[in-house]
C-alpha positions as CSV (number, residue, x, y, z in Angstrom):
1,M,84.1,-23.0,25.4
2,V,82.4,-20.7,23.5
3,K,78.6,-19.8,24.9
4,Y,76.5,-17.8,23.9
5,H,74.0,-14.5,25.9
6,I,71.5,-12.9,24.7
7,S,72.4,-8.6,24.3
8,D,69.7,-6.1,22.9
9,G,67.4,-9.4,22.4
10,V,69.9,-10.7,19.8
11,A,72.0,-14.2,20.7
12,R,75.5,-13.0,20.7
13,K,79.0,-15.6,21.4
14,C,80.7,-14.4,25.1
15,D,84.3,-16.6,26.4
16,A,83.2,-15.9,29.4
17,T,84.8,-19.1,30.4
18,K,88.2,-17.3,30.1
19,R,87.0,-13.6,31.6
20,P,84.3,-11.8,32.5
21,C,80.9,-11.7,30.7
22,P,80.9,-8.5,29.1
23,V,77.2,-7.5,29.6
24,G,77.3,-8.7,33.1
25,A,75.2,-12.0,32.2
26,S,75.5,-14.4,35.2
27,P,76.4,-18.3,34.4
28,S,72.9,-19.8,33.9
29,E,72.4,-17.3,31.2
30,H,74.8,-18.3,28.8
31,Y,73.8,-21.2,26.6
32,Q,75.2,-24.0,24.1
33,S,73.6,-22.4,21.1
34,K,71.7,-19.9,19.4
35,A,68.7,-21.9,19.8
36,E,69.0,-22.3,23.4
37,A,69.6,-18.6,23.8
38,Y,66.8,-17.4,22.3
39,A,64.4,-19.9,23.6
40,A,65.3,-18.7,27.2
41,Y,64.6,-15.5,26.9
42,A,61.0,-16.3,24.9
43,A,60.3,-18.4,28.3
44,Q,61.5,-15.6,30.1
45,N,59.4,-13.2,28.6
46,A,56.1,-15.0,27.4
47,H,53.6,-14.3,29.7
48,N,55.3,-10.8,30.5
49,L,55.6,-7.7,28.6
50,F,56.6,-5.7,31.0
51,A,59.8,-8.2,31.6
52,L,62.4,-6.2,29.7
53,G,65.5,-8.8,30.8
54,T,68.1,-7.8,33.9
55,N,70.7,-8.6,30.8
56,S,69.2,-6.0,28.3
57,G,70.8,-3.2,26.9
58,L,69.7,0.5,27.0
59,A,68.2,-0.3,23.1
60,A,66.3,-3.6,23.9
61,K,64.7,-1.9,27.0
62,V,63.7,1.3,24.6
63,K,62.5,-1.4,21.9
64,R,60.3,-3.3,24.5
65,F,58.8,0.0,26.0
66,V,57.6,0.7,22.7
67,A,56.1,-2.8,21.6
68,V,54.4,-2.4,25.2
69,G,53.1,0.9,24.7
70,G,51.8,-0.4,20.8
71,V,49.7,-2.9,22.8
72,L,48.1,-0.8,24.8
73,A,47.0,2.0,22.6
74,S,45.6,-0.8,20.7
75,M,44.1,-1.8,23.6
76,C,42.3,1.4,24.5
77,S,41.3,2.0,20.6
78,V,39.3,-1.4,20.9
79,A,38.1,-0.8,23.9
80,A,37.1,3.0,22.7
81,C,35.1,1.6,19.7
82,G,33.9,-1.4,21.8
83,T,34.3,-4.3,20.2
84,I,37.0,-7.2,20.7
85,D,37.6,-9.7,18.0
86,T,37.6,-13.2,20.2
87,D,36.7,-16.2,18.4
88,E,35.2,-16.9,22.1
89,T,31.6,-15.8,23.2
90,P,31.7,-13.9,26.8
91,E,29.6,-15.2,29.4
92,W,27.6,-11.8,29.6
93,K,27.0,-11.8,25.9
94,A,25.6,-15.4,25.8
95,I,23.1,-14.1,28.5
96,E,21.9,-11.2,26.5
97,Q,21.7,-13.4,23.7
98,Q,19.3,-16.1,25.2
99,Q,17.2,-13.0,27.0
100,S,17.3,-11.6,23.5
101,D,15.9,-15.1,22.0
102,A,13.2,-15.1,25.0
103,Q,12.0,-12.2,24.2
104,G,11.5,-12.8,20.5
105,Q,10.1,-15.9,20.9
106,A,7.5,-14.3,23.1
107,D,6.9,-11.3,21.4
108,Q,6.5,-13.7,18.2
109,E,3.6,-15.7,20.3
110,K,1.6,-12.7,21.2
111,A,1.9,-11.7,18.0
112,N,0.4,-14.8,16.5
113,D,-2.3,-14.7,18.7
114,G,-3.2,-11.3,18.2
115,Y,-3.5,-12.3,14.5
116,G,-5.8,-15.2,15.4
117,K,-7.8,-13.5,17.1
118,V,-8.3,-10.3,14.0
119,K,-8.3,-13.0,12.0
120,D,-11.4,-14.9,13.7
121,A,-12.9,-11.6,14.4
122,A,-13.2,-10.8,10.8
123,K,-14.3,-14.1,9.7
124,D,-17.0,-14.3,11.9
125,K,-18.0,-10.9,10.8
126,W,-18.1,-11.7,7.0
127,G,-19.5,-15.0,7.8
128,K,-23.0,-12.7,9.6
129,A,-22.2,-10.2,6.6
130,K,-23.3,-13.1,3.8
131,E,-25.3,-14.7,6.0
132,K,-27.5,-11.4,5.8
133,A,-26.8,-9.9,2.6
134,G,-28.2,-13.5,1.3
135,K,-31.4,-12.8,3.0
136,V,-31.9,-8.9,2.2
137,G,-31.1,-10.3,-1.5
138,Q,-33.6,-13.3,-1.2
139,D,-36.2,-10.6,0.1
140,L,-35.5,-8.3,-2.5
141,K,-36.0,-10.8,-5.5
142,E,-39.7,-11.8,-3.4
143,A,-40.5,-8.5,-4.0
144,T,-39.9,-7.8,-6.8
145,S,-41.6,-10.9,-8.1
146,Q,-44.3,-9.7,-6.2
147,T,-44.2,-6.3,-8.3
148,D,-43.5,-7.7,-11.8
149,S,-46.8,-10.1,-11.1
150,G,-48.9,-7.7,-10.1
151,G,-48.8,-8.1,-6.1
152,P,-48.9,-5.4,-3.4
153,G,-47.7,-2.1,-5.8
154,G,-47.1,-4.4,-8.5
155,T,-47.3,-3.7,-12.2
156,G,-49.1,-6.0,-13.6
157,G,-46.2,-7.9,-15.2
158,N,-44.7,-5.1,-17.1
159,S,-41.2,-6.5,-15.9
160,G,-39.2,-4.3,-18.8
161,A,-40.6,-1.3,-16.9
162,G,-37.9,-1.9,-14.2
163,G,-40.7,-0.6,-11.3
164,D,-38.4,-1.6,-8.6
165,V,-35.1,0.4,-10.3
166,F,-34.1,4.0,-10.5
167,F,-31.9,6.5,-11.7
168,H,-30.6,9.0,-10.0
169,G,-33.6,8.3,-7.7
170,K,-36.0,8.7,-10.5
171,S,-38.6,6.6,-12.9
172,L,-36.7,4.6,-15.7
173,T,-39.2,6.0,-17.7
174,P,-38.6,9.2,-19.5
175,T,-40.9,11.6,-20.3
176,A,-41.4,13.4,-23.7
177,E,-40.0,16.7,-22.4
178,E,-37.2,15.0,-21.5
179,I,-36.5,12.9,-24.4
180,Q,-36.8,16.3,-26.3
181,Q,-34.5,18.1,-24.5
182,A,-31.4,15.4,-24.9
183,K,-32.0,15.6,-28.3
184,D,-31.7,19.3,-28.5
185,D,-28.7,19.0,-26.1
186,L,-26.8,16.7,-28.3
187,A,-27.6,19.1,-31.5
188,G,-25.9,21.6,-29.6
189,L,-23.0,19.5,-28.6
190,K,-19.6,20.3,-30.5
191,V,-17.9,17.4,-32.1
192,A,-14.4,16.7,-31.9
193,P,-11.4,14.4,-32.3
194,E,-11.2,13.6,-28.3
195,N,-7.9,15.7,-26.6
196,D,-5.1,14.0,-25.5
197,A,-5.3,12.7,-21.6
198,S,-2.0,11.1,-21.0
199,G,-1.3,13.3,-17.9
200,Y,-4.7,12.8,-16.6
201,N,-4.6,12.2,-13.1
202,R,-7.5,12.2,-11.1
203,K,-6.8,13.4,-7.6
204,E,-4.6,16.1,-8.9
205,M,-7.2,18.0,-11.6
206,F,-10.4,16.9,-9.8
207,G,-9.8,16.5,-6.0
208,D,-11.6,13.7,-3.7
209,F,-15.3,13.4,-3.1
210,D,-16.5,16.5,-0.8
211,R,-17.3,15.1,2.4
212,G,-20.8,14.1,2.9
213,T,-21.4,13.9,-1.4
214,V,-21.1,10.0,-1.6
215,A,-23.5,10.0,1.9
216,A,-26.2,11.4,-0.5
217,V,-26.0,9.5,-3.2
218,E,-26.3,6.4,-0.9
219,Q,-29.3,8.0,0.8
220,R,-30.7,8.8,-2.7
221,D,-29.9,5.8,-4.6
222,V,-30.4,2.8,-1.3
223,T,-34.0,1.6,-1.4
224,Y,-34.4,-1.8,0.2
225,N,-33.3,-2.5,4.0
226,A,-32.3,1.1,3.9
227,S,-30.0,2.6,7.4
228,F,-27.6,4.8,7.7
229,N,-24.8,5.2,10.6
230,D,-24.1,8.9,11.8
231,D,-22.5,10.0,8.7
232,G,-25.0,9.5,6.3
233,R,-23.1,6.5,4.7
234,A,-25.1,3.2,4.2
235,E,-24.3,0.4,6.4
236,D,-23.8,-3.2,5.6
237,G,-27.5,-5.0,4.4
238,S,-28.4,-1.8,2.7
239,A,-29.6,-2.6,-0.8
240,F,-30.7,-1.3,-4.6
241,R,-30.8,-2.5,-7.5
242,D,-28.5,-1.6,-9.8
243,P,-29.6,0.6,-12.8
244,Y,-26.6,-0.8,-14.6
245,T,-27.1,-4.1,-14.5
246,G,-31.1,-4.4,-13.0
247,K,-29.3,-7.0,-10.5
248,V,-29.6,-6.7,-6.5
249,V,-26.9,-5.2,-5.1
250,T,-26.4,-5.5,-1.2
251,I,-23.6,-3.3,0.2
252,V,-20.8,-5.0,2.2
253,K,-18.1,-2.8,3.1
254,G,-15.0,-3.6,2.0
255,S,-16.4,-6.9,-0.3
256,S,-16.9,-7.7,-3.9
257,H,-20.8,-7.0,-3.1
258,D,-19.9,-3.2,-2.3
259,A,-21.3,-0.1,-4.4
260,D,-19.2,2.1,-5.6
261,V,-20.1,6.2,-7.0
262,D,-20.0,6.3,-10.7
263,H,-19.3,8.9,-12.7
264,G,-21.7,9.2,-15.4
265,V,-19.9,11.2,-17.7
266,P,-16.5,9.9,-16.5
267,L,-13.7,12.3,-15.1
268,K,-10.7,11.1,-17.5
269,E,-13.8,11.7,-20.0
270,V,-14.1,15.4,-18.9
271,V,-11.1,16.4,-19.8
272,E,-10.6,14.4,-23.1
273,S,-13.6,16.5,-24.5
274,E,-12.8,20.0,-23.0
275,D,-12.4,23.0,-25.4
276,P,-8.8,23.2,-25.3
277,E,-8.7,27.0,-25.9
278,H,-11.1,27.4,-22.8
279,P,-10.6,24.5,-20.4
280,L,-13.0,23.6,-17.6
281,S,-11.4,25.5,-14.4
282,A,-10.0,24.2,-11.3
283,Q,-13.5,24.7,-9.6
284,E,-15.4,23.9,-12.5
285,R,-13.6,20.6,-12.4
286,H,-14.6,19.8,-8.6
287,Q,-17.8,20.6,-9.4
288,I,-18.3,17.6,-12.1
289,A,-17.0,15.7,-9.8
290,N,-19.4,16.1,-7.2
291,D,-22.2,17.2,-9.4
292,M,-25.4,15.0,-8.3
293,D,-26.7,14.4,-12.2
294,N,-23.5,13.1,-13.0
295,L,-23.4,10.5,-9.8
296,Q,-24.9,7.0,-9.6
297,L,-24.7,4.4,-7.0
298,V,-23.9,0.9,-8.8
299,G,-22.3,-2.2,-8.1
300,S,-18.4,-2.1,-7.9
301,H,-17.9,-4.9,-10.3
302,E,-19.6,-2.7,-12.9
303,N,-18.2,0.4,-12.1
304,R,-14.8,-1.3,-12.8
305,S,-16.3,-3.0,-15.8
306,K,-17.1,0.2,-16.9
307,G,-14.3,2.8,-16.3
308,D,-13.5,5.4,-18.4
309,K,-15.2,4.7,-21.3
310,D,-17.9,7.0,-23.2
311,P,-21.2,5.4,-25.1
312,A,-19.6,4.4,-27.9
313,T,-17.4,1.8,-26.3
314,Y,-20.2,1.6,-22.7
315,I,-23.9,1.0,-22.0
316,P,-25.6,-0.1,-19.6
317,S,-26.5,-3.9,-20.2
318,Y,-30.0,-3.7,-18.1
319,E,-32.2,-2.0,-21.4
320,P,-34.7,-0.2,-19.5
321,A,-31.8,2.2,-18.0
322,Q,-30.5,2.8,-21.2
323,C,-32.8,5.7,-22.0
324,K,-32.4,7.6,-18.7
325,Y,-28.7,7.2,-18.8
326,I,-27.8,8.9,-22.4
327,I,-30.6,11.4,-21.2
328,Y,-28.5,12.5,-18.2
329,Y,-25.2,11.8,-19.9
330,V,-26.0,14.8,-22.4
331,S,-27.5,17.0,-19.9
332,V,-23.9,16.8,-18.1
333,K,-21.8,17.4,-21.4
334,S,-24.1,20.0,-22.7
335,K,-24.3,22.1,-18.7
336,Y,-20.4,21.7,-19.2
337,H,-19.8,22.9,-22.7
338,L,-17.9,19.8,-23.7
339,S,-17.4,18.0,-26.6
340,V,-18.6,14.7,-28.7
341,D,-16.6,12.4,-31.1
342,P,-18.1,11.4,-34.0
343,A,-18.5,7.5,-32.7
344,E,-19.7,9.0,-29.7
345,K,-22.8,11.4,-31.0
346,N,-23.8,8.1,-33.6
347,R,-24.2,6.3,-30.6
348,I,-25.7,8.3,-28.5
349,Q,-28.2,9.0,-31.5
350,E,-28.8,5.3,-32.1
351,V,-30.3,5.0,-28.5
352,L,-32.2,7.9,-28.4
353,V,-34.0,6.2,-31.4
354,T,-34.0,3.0,-30.1
355,K,-34.2,3.1,-26.3
356,C,-36.5,6.7,-25.8
357,S,-39.2,5.7,-28.0
């Protein structure tokens, strides 16, 4: 009866019932069909990569050895890369993930707690600053009311003179000499179209304020409840009347109540009115950016509203200060040999005639 045995991994016919098996397979290693032979072979080798089979020929053993070597090489490669594809999460990996999640939650709780404390402290500080600002503002209004109504140090109701408002630390009332000098300076200014300032860059062209410049302006222009820190900067609660608006500005750093140092002649306007053939040197540009005659402490909102405008499009809304504003504007333009455009000159002349009489 013909049966089948495995030789070199292949099911082959064997007439072992009539003569000895040519490959030396025992009777138990012979099967009724190819399917049985292959099934038995698979079962024998399913759990042992190294079981090469007693009935395997040399070629089968070599093939099996190469297969085992390939598996080992793959295992080594995976180990070297440090990654193993598996659908199951190892126990150590699960523990590590749990620890990471716990630490992340602890860090988040700590961050939330810290943020809450900082937020509460900032809210408390802001509340105190607002309270102080309100009190200072009310006190200043009362003092101003007394001054305007002829109280202590009063001006007998001359509210238009701005008795408690100062420009560059001086009275808003110009002298005849200052007015005449402004007219002479304006007559000497070159009238020319504005230069192209599309490449304007404040920091690159003019640099930052020198150390102490802002402190010097604040010490000159803060006139009520003045207090300064070790760097000479005005502290929260210090106040002054903005000469551009006539309104009380109580300094609260970092808020809408803060103050800015304004350049009377905006720095972009400087670039637009330089002599193209003889522009200001780097030193002169830095000097005009820090020139006290070109600097005035004003409310932040008003400073941003003015921006880079020249007198053709911006004049302070507070009328008592308009003349002094123009006087200083013209003096700075004259000092640095800057030009005026036609619209700018017309507006300056109009203010000198109507507001400086």
